[in-house]
Structure formats: C-alpha cells, structure tokens
C-alpha positions in Angstrom: 118.9 26.3 68.1 121.8 28.5 67.7 124.5 29.1 70.3 126.3 32.0 71.4 130.1 30.9 70.4 131.6 33.7 72.5 133.2 33.2 75.9 132.0 36.1 78.6 135.7 37.1 78.2 135.3 37.1 74.6 132.1 39.5 74.2 133.0 43.0 72.5 137.1 41.6 72.4 136.9 39.9 68.9 138.9 41.9 66.4 137.9 41.8 62.4 140.0 38.5 60.8 143.1 39.8 59.6 144.0 38.5 56.1 147.2 36.9 57.8 144.7 34.5 60.2 142.4 33.6 57.8 145.6 32.1 55.4 146.3 30.6 58.7 143.3 28.5 58.5 143.3 27.2 55.1 146.0 24.5 55.6 144.2 23.0 58.4 141.0 23.3 56.7 142.1 21.7 53.4 144.3 18.9 55.6 140.9 18.4 57.3 138.8 18.6 54.0 140.5 16.5 51.5 140.2 13.5 53.1 136.5 14.1 53.7 136.5 14.8 50.1 137.7 11.5 49.1 135.6 9.7 51.7 132.4 11.9 50.0 133.8 11.1 46.1 133.9 7.6 46.9 130.3 7.3 47.8 130.1 9.6 44.6 131.9 7.0 42.9 129.8 4.5 43.3 126.6 6.3 41.2 129.3 7.0 38.8 130.4 3.2 38.3 126.4 2.5 38.2 126.2 5.3 35.4 129.0 3.6 33.4 127.9 0.6 33.6 124.0 0.3 33.4 125.0 3.2 29.5 125.2 0.5 27.7 122.0 -1.4 29.2 120.1 1.5 27.3 118.4 4.8 27.3 115.4 3.7 29.0 117.8 1.6 31.8 119.9 4.8 32.5 116.5 7.1 32.8 115.3 4.9 35.4 118.7 5.0 37.3 118.4 9.2 36.8 114.8 9.0 38.1 116.1 6.8 41.0 118.9 9.2 41.9 116.7 12.0 41.9 114.6 11.0 44.4 117.0 9.0 46.7 119.1 11.8 47.0 115.7 13.2 49.4 116.3 10.7 51.9 120.3 10.8 51.5 119.5 14.2 52.3 117.6 13.4 55.5 119.6 11.3 56.6 123.1 13.5 56.4 121.2 16.4 58.1 120.2 14.2 60.7 123.2 12.6 61.4 125.3 16.1 61.3 124.1 16.7 64.9 126.0 13.7 66.2 129.5 14.8 64.5 128.8 18.5 65.6 128.5 17.0 69.1 131.5 14.4 68.7 133.3 17.7 67.5 132.5 20.3 70.4 133.4 16.7 72.8 136.6 16.1 71.0 137.7 20.1 71.3 137.1 20.0 74.9 139.1 16.8 74.9 136.9 14.3 76.5 137.3 10.9 74.8 134.4 9.1 76.6 132.1 12.1 75.2 133.1 11.4 71.7 132.6 7.4 72.0 128.9 7.8 73.7 128.3 10.2 70.9 128.9 7.4 68.2 127.1 4.8 69.8 124.4 6.9 70.3 124.5 8.1 66.7 124.4 4.1 65.4 121.4 3.4 67.2 119.5 6.7 65.7 121.3 6.1 62.3 120.1 2.2 62.2 116.2 3.6 63.1 116.8 6.4 60.3 117.6 4.2 58.0 115.0 1.5 58.5 112.5 4.3 58.5 113.8 6.0 55.7 114.0 2.4 53.3 110.5 1.7 53.8 109.4 5.5 53.1 111.0 5.2 50.3 109.8 1.9 48.9 106.4 3.3 49.3 107.3 6.4 46.9 107.2 4.0 44.0 103.4 3.7 44.3 103.2 7.3 43.6 105.1 7.7 40.5 102.3 6.6 37.9 100.3 9.6 38.9 103.7 12.1 38.6 104.1 11.8 34.8 107.0 10.0 34.3 107.6 8.0 31.2 105.7 4.6 31.0 108.6 2.7 29.4 110.9 3.6 32.5 108.7 3.0 34.9 108.4 -0.8 33.1 111.5 -1.5 34.0 111.8 0.4 37.2 110.6 -1.6 40.1 113.6 -3.9 41.5 116.2 -1.6 41.6 114.1 1.1 43.4 113.7 -1.3 45.9 117.1 -2.5 45.9 118.1 1.2 46.1 115.9 1.6 49.1 117.5 -1.2 51.0 120.7 0.8 50.8 119.3 3.4 53.0 120.6 1.5 55.7 123.8 0.7 55.4 124.4 4.6 54.0 123.2 5.9 57.2 125.4 3.6 59.3 128.4 4.9 57.4 127.6 8.5 57.3 127.5 8.4 61.3 130.5 6.3 61.4 132.5 9.4 58.9 130.9 12.0 60.8 132.6 10.9 64.0 135.6 9.7 62.7 136.0 13.0 60.8 135.0 14.5 64.5 138.3 12.4 65.5 140.5 14.2 63.4 140.2 11.0 61.5 138.9 11.5 58.2 141.2 9.4 56.2 140.2 6.5 58.3 136.6 7.4 57.1 137.1 7.7 53.4 139.1 4.3 53.3 136.0 2.8 54.7 134.3 4.7 51.8 137.0 3.5 48.9 136.5 0.2 50.2 132.4 0.4 49.0 133.6 1.4 45.8 136.2 -1.2 45.3 133.7 -3.7 46.0 131.3 -2.2 44.1 132.8 -2.3 40.8 133.4 -6.6 40.3 130.0 -6.7 41.7 128.2 -4.5 39.3 129.9 -6.7 36.8 129.1 -10.0 37.9 125.2 -8.7 38.6 124.8 -6.7 35.6 126.4 -8.7 33.0 126.3 -12.1 34.7 129.2 -14.7 34.0 129.5 -17.9 32.0 126.1 -19.0 31.3 124.6 -17.3 33.8 123.1 -13.7 32.0 123.0 -11.6 35.0 120.5 -9.1 36.1 120.8 -6.3 34.2 119.6 -2.9 35.9 118.5 -4.7 38.9 122.3 -5.8 39.3 123.6 -2.9 39.9 121.6 -1.7 42.7 122.2 -5.3 44.7 126.0 -4.9 43.8 125.6 -1.5 46.1 123.7 -2.8 48.5 126.2 -5.6 48.5 129.0 -3.8 48.8 128.3 -1.2 51.4 127.3 -3.4 53.7 130.2 -5.4 53.6 132.0 -2.0 54.0 130.0 -1.3 56.9 130.8 -4.9 58.7 134.8 -3.7 58.3 134.1 -0.4 59.9 132.4 -2.0 62.6 134.9 -4.4 63.5 137.4 -2.0 63.2 136.0 0.3 65.7 135.1 -2.5 67.9 139.1 -3.1 68.1 139.4 0.5 68.4 137.0 0.3 71.7 134.8 2.6 70.4 131.9 0.5 71.1 131.9 0.1 74.2 131.7 3.6 76.5 129.1 3.9 78.4 126.1 5.9 77.5 125.1 9.3 78.6 122.0 10.0 80.0 119.3 11.9 77.5 121.9 12.1 74.7 120.1 10.2 72.3 117.2 12.3 72.6 119.5 15.5 72.5 120.6 14.8 69.4 117.7 13.8 67.9 116.4 17.4 68.8 119.6 18.8 67.5 119.4 16.5 64.0 115.7 17.1 63.4 116.0 20.6 62.0 119.2 19.6 60.3 116.8 16.7 58.9 114.1 18.7 57.8 116.5 21.4 55.8 118.7 19.0 54.0 115.2 17.1 53.3 113.5 20.6 51.8 116.7 21.2 49.7 116.9 17.6 48.6 113.2 17.5 47.6 113.5 20.9 45.6 116.3 18.8 44.0 114.2 15.8 43.3 111.3 17.6 42.2 113.8 19.6 39.8 114.5 15.9 38.6 110.4 15.0 37.9 110.4 18.1 36.4 112.8 17.2 33.8 111.0 13.7 33.4 107.9 15.1 32.1 110.4 16.2 29.2 111.2 12.8 28.5 113.7 9.9 28.6 116.3 12.1 26.9 115.9 14.8 29.4 116.4 12.0 32.5 119.1 10.5 30.7 121.2 14.1 30.4 120.4 14.7 34.0 122.0 11.3 34.6 125.0 12.2 33.1 125.4 15.3 34.3 124.6 14.6 38.1 127.0 11.9 38.0 129.8 14.1 36.9 128.9 17.0 38.5 128.3 15.3 41.9 132.2 14.4 42.0 132.7 17.8 41.1 131.2 19.3 44.0 132.8 17.0 46.4 135.5 19.4 47.6 132.6 22.5 48.3 130.8 19.3 50.1 133.9 18.3 52.3 134.7 21.5 53.0 131.4 21.9 54.3 131.8 19.1 56.7 135.3 20.4 58.0 134.4 24.1 58.4 131.5 22.8 60.9 134.0 20.2 62.5 136.5 23.1 62.7 134.4 25.6 64.0 132.6 23.1 65.9 136.6 22.2 67.3 137.2 26.1 68.2 133.6 26.3 70.3 134.5 23.6 72.2 138.1 25.1 73.1 136.3 28.4 73.9 138.6 30.0 71.1 136.3 32.1 69.5 138.6 34.4 67.6 139.2 32.1 65.0 135.5 31.6 63.8 135.3 34.0 61.5 138.9 33.2 59.7 137.6 29.6 59.5 134.4 30.6 57.8 136.3 33.0 55.7 139.2 30.5 54.2 136.7 27.9 53.8 134.6 30.4 51.4 137.4 31.4 49.6 138.8 27.9 48.7 135.5 26.6 47.1 134.9 30.0 45.3 138.1 29.4 44.1 137.5 25.8 43.0 134.0 26.0 41.6 135.4 29.1 39.5 137.9 26.9 38.3 134.8 23.7 37.8 132.7 26.4 36.6 135.0 26.8 33.3 136.0 23.2 33.2 132.3 21.9 32.4 131.5 24.7 30.1 134.7 23.6 28.1 134.5 20.1 28.0 131.0 19.0 28.8 130.0 17.6 24.8 133.1 15.6 25.0 131.9 14.2 28.8 128.8 13.5 27.6 129.9 12.2 24.2 132.1 9.5 26.4 128.7 8.5 28.3 126.3 8.1 25.8 125.9 7.4 22.1 122.3 9.1 21.9 122.7 12.1 19.9 120.0 13.8 21.6 120.7 12.9 24.6 124.4 14.1 24.0 123.1 16.9 23.1 121.0 17.8 25.6 123.8 17.1 28.5 125.8 19.1 26.7 123.5 22.2 26.9 122.9 21.1 30.4 126.7 21.0 31.6 126.7 24.5 31.0 123.9 25.7 32.6 124.8 23.5 36.1 128.2 24.7 35.5 127.1 28.4 36.3 124.8 27.7 39.3 128.5 25.7 41.1 129.9 29.0 42.9 126.9 30.2 44.3 126.0 26.4 45.2 129.1 25.9 46.5 129.2 29.2 49.1 125.9 28.1 50.0 127.3 24.7 51.2 130.2 26.2 53.3 128.3 28.7 55.1 125.4 26.3 55.5 128.4 24.5 56.8 129.8 27.0 59.2 126.4 27.7 61.1 126.1 23.6 61.9 129.3 24.2 63.7 128.2 27.4 65.6 125.1 24.7 66.2 122.7 27.5 64.6 120.1 24.8 62.9 116.5 26.5 63.4 116.8 29.8 61.2 119.1 28.9 58.2 116.1 25.8 57.9 113.4 28.0 57.8 115.2 30.2 55.6 116.4 27.5 52.7 112.8 26.0 52.9 110.9 29.2 52.1 113.8 30.3 49.5 114.1 27.0 47.5 109.8 26.0 47.9 108.8 29.6 47.7 111.2 31.2 45.1 112.9 28.9 42.7 111.0 25.7 42.4 108.3 28.2 41.3 110.6 29.9 38.9 111.9 26.7 37.9 108.4 25.9 36.8 107.7 29.2 35.3 110.8 29.2 33.0 110.7 25.5 32.3 107.5 25.1 31.0 105.5 28.4 31.0 108.3 30.6 29.1 108.2 27.3 27.1 112.7 27.2 27.7 112.4 23.5 28.5 114.9 21.8 30.6 117.3 24.4 30.7 115.1 26.8 31.8 113.8 24.4 35.0 117.8 24.6 35.7 117.8 28.5 35.6 115.2 29.1 38.0 116.5 26.7 40.2 120.1 28.4 40.2 118.4 31.5 40.8 117.1 30.3 44.0 120.2 28.9 45.3 122.0 32.2 44.2 119.8 34.1 47.2 120.7 31.2 49.5 124.2 32.1 49.0 123.9 35.5 49.7 122.0 35.6 52.9 123.8 32.3 55.2 127.4 34.1 55.1 125.5 37.1 56.3 123.8 35.2 58.7 127.3 33.5 60.5 128.7 36.9 59.9 126.0 38.5 62.4 126.2 35.6 64.8 129.6 36.3 65.2 129.6 39.9 65.6 131.0 41.6 68.4 
C-alpha cells in the first residue's frame, strides 16, 4: 500500500529542496529523534546489562544469551513492524489535529499488540524445539531452555510498550516514552543482580535469573505507563469502526518486512553458531555494543516516519523531501563517526567484556567488519522510515525480502563456508546485501515524491 502524498494543488508544483530547506528540518528531526533514541537505547541497554552481568558466568552462558538474542530479534522485528502502522496512523491524526483519533489509535494498537505479543511468545517457545537440529553447540543447548522461555514471555510487555512509545512519539511526547523505557532499565539492574547472583544464603538463578529480571522490569514499567495513560484520559476515547482491522492490514506488510530482515540477521547468528561457542560469544559482545550505537539511525528512522506522516496529515507535501534528506545526512555523519570509533577501540571493548582470549580476538575482528557495514545500514534504515511515513508499505517489503534472502544470505554463506573465510566472511556477505538496500530505498522515496 502506498499513497500519493501530494494534494491536487501540489502536484506539478513541488520545487527541488534547497539546502536551506533541508537544514531547517535538521533541528526538528533531532528534537524528536534524540528522545526516541534515548528510549530505544534504554531498551537495548537491558541487553547490555544482561551481557555485562552474564559474562562472569562464563563463555557458554554468554553464548546461550547470544543465541537467544539472535532469534528473539526476529520477533522484536515483527512486533515493531506490526505496531509501526499504529504510530503512522497516530502521526497522521496528530498532524490533522484529531486528538480523539490519536487516542482511538492507541486503544486499537494496545489490543493488537497484546494479541501479537502472546502469539509471538508462543511461537518463540516452539522454536526452542528446533534448535537441536540446527547445528548449535551441545553445551549451549544444555543451559539454554529456561532462559529462552523467560525471554519468550518478555515479548508480551515489549509489544505493549512499543505501541505506547509509537503513539507518544507521534504526539510529540517522545521524552515521556523514553522515561518509561528507562524505568525498565533502572528496575532491571537490581533485579538482575538479585536473580542472577542471589542474596544471603540464596545462590540466585544464574542465566535464568537474567531472563526473569528482564520480564519483571518491563512488566513493571508497562504497569506505570498504563496508569499514566489512564490518568491522561487516553484510554477512555471511543473506538472507531474498522480501525483495528485497518491497522492490522497496514501493519501486516510492515511485520513481514521487518520479520524478513530480522530473520535474515538471526540466520547470520545461526551461521556463526556453526563455528562454535566462541563465535557466538564474540557476536554477543559486538551486538550489545553495536546495538546501542545503532540507536540513532533507528531513532531517526522513527522520527522521519513521524515527521513525514505529520506533514502528510497537514497537507504540507513540499516538506517531504527536505525531511528525508536531512535525516539521511545526519545519520550518515553519525555512522561514519561510529565506524571510526569501532575500528579504533574494538579490541579494548572486547577485552573489557570477556576474559577469554579467543573471544576477544574474534570480537575485535568482528568490530572492524561490522563497523564497515554501519553507514549503509543507517541509510537503509532511515530511508525505510521515510517510506513508512509515506505509507509505502508493500513495495519496500517485497524488495527488502528479495535482497536479504536471495542475495545477502546466500553470499554470506558462500563467503563464510565455501570460501572458507569463517565468521568474518559471513558478515561481509551480509553487509553487501545491506549496501544494495541502502542504494535502492532512497531512490524509491525520491520517485514516490517526484513532481
């Protein structure tokens, strides 16, 4: 589904964006993106906290956490894509100054998120049964089960918090959304310490404790968010006929697209698992650190979708291209800086998070390879956000699925296994696929908004 965002009066009259017009969009984008980044970083920091506090348990528990993260990202991606339609709908309603429409979008989104979270939790639990036939290390599978099931349950509060954040961002209340996310992190730290390591004579639950701590922290944060929303009157707005069905139809292609991308990334993790626990542990370190640094592109992707959605709702088509160009420019500059930082400090970071020399050496090399992928990944993420804001869902979904699954993953397997380049070859092949997506998606947006 896509929409021509120009009004009849606009068609044929949109001028090429000027440098001044692009520059004028940078500050508003950053004001919206930075609190979104903070909220996304807070969610990612739960994984970083888990990594830091699981690491002393040894390489095998760290590898188990890595494998779980590699698979749960599929479900995170599907849920995020599915509820993104709620955020876009709320942004359009907010741009049109339809407060009741925003509240109705929130209520419908919470219902859909609950159903999607429960479904995702059940499906992830079933995936556990398939891991023994996927070539994963036996020692990792031996300790994995309880932690895996706890992280499966985490999908329910995560889905509901995603919807709340999407709508608050669309309402220009991103710092409120970030506050709820940081509350989860603040609660996770003491809960992690208590449940992993115990207190007094109680020895704690080890790896399982990390999973239960994450579930408890996000559930408590969700409870606080729901109480706040109720006091604001946002949960009492009347429903609108057909809204749930329309949001579900809009979210379905987004869920498929994000699932395809997340599953491709997860399969990279499975490929690395074939090389053993050391490769999985190294990937967990790189992923935990790189995930935090990647929050700006993700935040900018959400911000550009909201800004374009609001501009569309306000029938201000002349701002669409300047918004997109400003977002891509900011993200490119950031990712270049991140790339240089990871190349220069990767070994030091790896040594700080693991005492296993083999893990440190491989993680340091992975940091260099992943750093080189960062710029293209940031551009494709931002361009995808711009297309979401333009309600162009179907074409980007088809293209990204074809590119990741028919090009990136086969190339990753070819370089990693057949060319005998190992884990670094897997990353190189996957990165080439991302580069293709990063080149095509901005072209698609430019074509969609052509005069």
